[in-house]
Every structure is written in C-alpha cells, then in structure tokens.
C-alpha positions as CSV (number, residue, x, y, z in Angstrom):
1,F,82.7,151.7,168.3
2,K,86.1,151.0,169.9
3,E,84.6,151.6,173.3
4,D,81.8,149.2,173.1
5,P,83.2,145.6,173.7
6,E,80.3,143.9,171.9
7,I,80.7,145.9,168.8
8,R,84.5,145.8,168.9
9,F,84.4,142.0,169.1
10,F,82.2,141.9,166.0
11,F,84.5,144.1,164.0
12,D,87.6,142.3,165.1
13,Y,86.0,139.0,164.1
14,F,84.8,140.4,160.8
15,V,88.2,141.7,159.8
16,R,89.8,138.3,160.6
17,W,87.1,136.5,158.7
18,A,87.4,138.8,155.7
19,H,91.2,138.3,155.6
20,D,90.9,134.5,155.8
21,I,88.4,134.5,152.9
22,W,90.7,136.8,150.9
23,E,93.7,134.4,151.5
24,R,91.7,131.2,150.8
25,T,90.6,132.6,147.4
26,G,94.1,133.3,146.2
27,A,94.8,136.6,148.0
28,S,94.5,138.5,144.7
29,D,93.4,142.1,144.4
30,D,90.4,141.1,142.3
31,L,88.4,138.5,144.1
32,S,85.8,138.5,141.3
33,A,88.3,137.1,138.8
34,P,89.3,133.5,139.8
35,R,92.4,132.0,138.1
36,I,91.0,129.6,135.5
37,V,93.0,128.1,132.6
38,N,91.1,126.2,129.8
39,V,93.0,123.3,128.3
40,S,92.0,121.4,125.2
41,S,95.3,119.8,124.1
42,T,98.3,118.2,125.8
43,S,99.9,120.8,128.1
44,S,102.7,121.2,130.6
45,L,102.0,123.2,133.8
46,D,104.5,125.3,135.7
47,S,104.6,126.9,139.1
48,D,102.5,129.8,137.9
49,H,99.6,127.3,137.9
50,F,99.5,126.7,141.6
51,G,96.2,128.1,143.0
52,T,94.6,127.7,139.6
53,L,91.6,125.8,138.3
54,I,92.5,123.9,135.2
55,V,89.4,123.2,133.1
56,V,90.0,120.4,130.6
57,D,88.0,119.6,127.5
58,A,89.0,116.3,125.9
59,S,86.4,116.2,123.2
60,G,89.0,116.7,120.5
61,G,91.3,113.8,121.6
62,A,93.2,112.3,124.4
63,I,95.1,114.8,126.5
64,T,98.2,114.5,128.8
65,I,98.7,117.2,131.4
66,T,102.1,117.3,133.0
67,L,102.1,118.7,136.5
68,P,104.7,121.3,137.5
69,P,108.2,120.3,138.7
70,I,108.2,120.2,142.6
71,T,110.6,120.6,145.5
72,A,110.1,120.1,149.2
73,D,109.7,123.8,149.8
74,L,106.5,123.8,147.7
75,A,104.8,121.3,150.1
76,G,101.1,122.3,150.4
77,S,101.0,124.2,147.1
78,S,98.0,122.9,145.0
79,L,96.0,123.2,141.9
80,E,92.7,121.7,140.8
81,I,91.9,119.9,137.6
82,I,88.4,119.4,136.4
83,V,87.4,117.5,133.2
84,I,84.3,119.0,131.6
85,D,84.3,116.6,128.6
86,A,85.9,113.2,129.0
87,T,85.1,111.9,125.5
88,N,88.7,110.9,125.5
89,D,91.1,110.1,128.4
90,V,92.9,112.8,130.3
91,T,96.2,111.6,131.7
92,I,97.8,113.5,134.6
93,S,101.6,112.9,134.8
94,P,104.4,114.3,137.0
95,Y,107.1,116.4,135.5
96,D,109.9,114.1,136.9
97,S,109.8,110.4,136.2
98,G,110.6,109.6,139.9
99,T,107.6,111.6,141.2
100,T,104.3,109.9,142.0
101,V,100.8,111.2,141.5
102,L,98.3,109.9,144.1
103,G,100.7,107.1,144.7
104,D,101.1,106.0,141.1
105,T,103.1,107.0,138.0
106,D,100.1,108.9,136.6
107,V,96.4,109.3,136.9
108,I,93.8,108.9,134.2
109,M,90.6,110.9,134.5
110,T,87.8,109.4,132.5
111,A,84.5,110.9,133.7
112,N,82.8,114.1,132.8
113,Y,83.1,116.7,135.6
114,Q,85.6,114.6,137.5
115,S,87.7,116.9,139.6
116,I,90.9,116.3,141.6
117,D,92.8,118.8,143.8
118,F,96.4,118.0,143.5
119,A,98.8,119.2,146.3
120,V,102.5,118.9,146.7
121,E,103.1,116.4,149.5
122,T,106.9,116.0,149.3
123,A,109.6,116.7,146.7
124,T,108.6,113.5,144.9
125,S,104.9,113.1,145.6
126,W,101.6,114.7,144.7
127,M,98.6,113.9,146.9
128,G,94.9,114.4,146.4
129,L,92.9,116.7,148.6
C-alpha cells in the first residue's frame, strides 16, 4: 500500500480525518460515551465541565447555573447548555461579578430545547458559539 500513491493518499487522508474527529469529540478513549451532565437544581460548574453537554430540566423550579471561573489562558474552552424542560426559568450566571455572559450580566433561558454553546472569549467574557 505504501508504494501506490493513490492508496497512500487515501490512507494519509483517512488517518488525518479520524484524528480530527477524535479531537472534536473530546479526544477521549471512549467515543461512544459523550460527557453529559444532567442538572435539575441550582448548580455551579467548574473547569471539569469544559467540553461537556449540560442537560437542564427546570420542571421542578427555577434554576441558576453558575459558569466556571475563567482566565485568559482558557480562551476557546467551551461547554454547551441545553434546557429540555423550561417550565421555569434557567439563569446562566458567571462565576465572577465582573464577567459578562453574551455581553450581559447573565442570560435567562426560557424555551424548551433552547441550547447555547458558551465559550471563553477573554478573562472576563463568555461568548456564544
């Protein structure tokens, strides 16, 4: 296979593609087990939650989710929050009072299946992807 340039190109491309998919899905050893955290009460997230899908059920009452503390070296780190039941409001707040979330002090999610990818933009700012 190494001698045939057409086949070699295919395998080189395939290896690069497989590696990219592996990294984009969290680069874990078990690609069939995505990182999902279920939340049904007020919660504070930490840096272990980057790369995680946070699934929120607010049927039991209003929920506040506090995003992890951030620093400039975390720029680009992200997590996704999806509200599967928005019977009550879900408020997304930053850890530090001087930090903004999508340009505001907090974000309120009010719709079923509303989803926002939050990414660290700067040491004091979360942006949406």
